[in-house]
Residue, then its C-alpha position, 0 to 999 in steps of 0.5 A: x920532531x915527527x907528528x905522533x912521535x915523542x923524542x927518545x927520553x934522555x937524562x944526565x947519563x944519556x940514553x938509560x933503561x926505563x925499569x924501575x931503579x936501572x941506570x944501564x945503557x939503553x940498547x932497545x927502543x920499545x915503542x907503544x901507545x895506549x889506544x885508548x888516549x893516543x891516536x893510532x900513529x903516536x908513539x910513545x917510548x920506554x928504552x931498555x937494556x938487554x937484561x929488561x927488554x923482555x920484561x918491559x916488552x911483556x908488560x906492555x905487550x900485556x896490556x895491548x900497548x906495545x907497537x914495536x921493538x927496535x934496536x937503538x941506533x947510537x951516532x957514533x957507535 
């Protein structure tokens, strides 16, 4: 694992959206940190499906937590 980078969250269903109650496959990695408690190079991850990407992005951005949004690259896809 890279220093300051948490691994992508996975579960029994693989990479799924982090939105509450959503079990759709994730297509985006929203990278964030809370500058009050994380070092600047630390990245936490929320995963998002296409339907929830903007909602989760807006939530993180409004708090000053959003650092980057990247499409997920899945091996073999």
